N, C-alpha and C positions, 0 to 999 in steps of 0.2 A: 568395222570399228565398234559398232554397238555390242555385238556378241563378245568381241575381245575385251572391251572395257568391263562388261559384266562378269565374264569368266575370270579374268585376271585380277581385277580390282574390286569386284563385287560392289559396283557403284551405280548410282543413277546416271543416265545419259541425257544430256540436255543440249539442244542445238539452239542457235539464235540466228535471226535473219537481220539483214541491214534495213535501215529505214527505206521507205518507198523511193524508188527512182524508176523512170520509164525504161523498162527492159523486159521484153516479153519472155526471153529465155530464163531470166531470174525469177519471174513470176511463175513460170512452169516448174522450176526447181522447188519453189516454196510449196506449190500444190502437191508435188511428189513427196516432199518432206511430211506433209500432213497425212498422206497415204501410208508412209512408213510409220508414222506415229500410231496409226490404228493397228498396225500389225505388230509393232515392237514395243508399244507403251513407253515411248520416249517423251521427254519434255521439250517444249518449244517456247522460247522467249521471242515473240514475234513483233519486231519493230516495223516490219513492212506493212502489215494490216493493223498493227497496234491492238491485237487481241489480248484480252485479260490485262489491260493496263489503261491508264488514263490517256485519252486521246489528246494530242497536241493540236493547236491551231496550225494551219499550214505555214503561217508566217513564223511561228515559234520554231517549228521543225526546221525551216529553212535557215533560221539564225543559228541552229546547232550544227549546220553542215558546212564543211570547207569547200566542197564541190558536190556534184550530184550524188556521189556514193560515200565519200569520206567525211566522217564527223570532225568537227573542230574540238578544241579542248572542252568547251562547254557541253558539246554533244556527247563526248566520251564520259563526262561526269554524269549526265542524265542517264545514259545507257548503263553505266556502272551501277547507279542507284536502282534502276529498274531490275537489272540482273540480280543484284544482291537481294532485293525483296523477293524475287521469284525463286531464287535458290534457297532462301530462308524458309520458304513455305514447304519445301520438299522434306 
């Protein structure tokens, strides 16, 4: 996907992660994504670890979630603003 996007569209490639939830496999995937970042120079908007963004209090983050993994409307607004800011820096 990364190579295709760069070759066909000549664009930056940015992945995002979901906010934290307890799932060891998902955490492994995020760690693998950071390994890919080192090799492929991709961007990551990391809601899981909240790297490079303002950290939210646990209670605030919970108020943005519909369930353990899916944001509610307020959560999507927050995520959209963070993504817009991150993409604007590119």
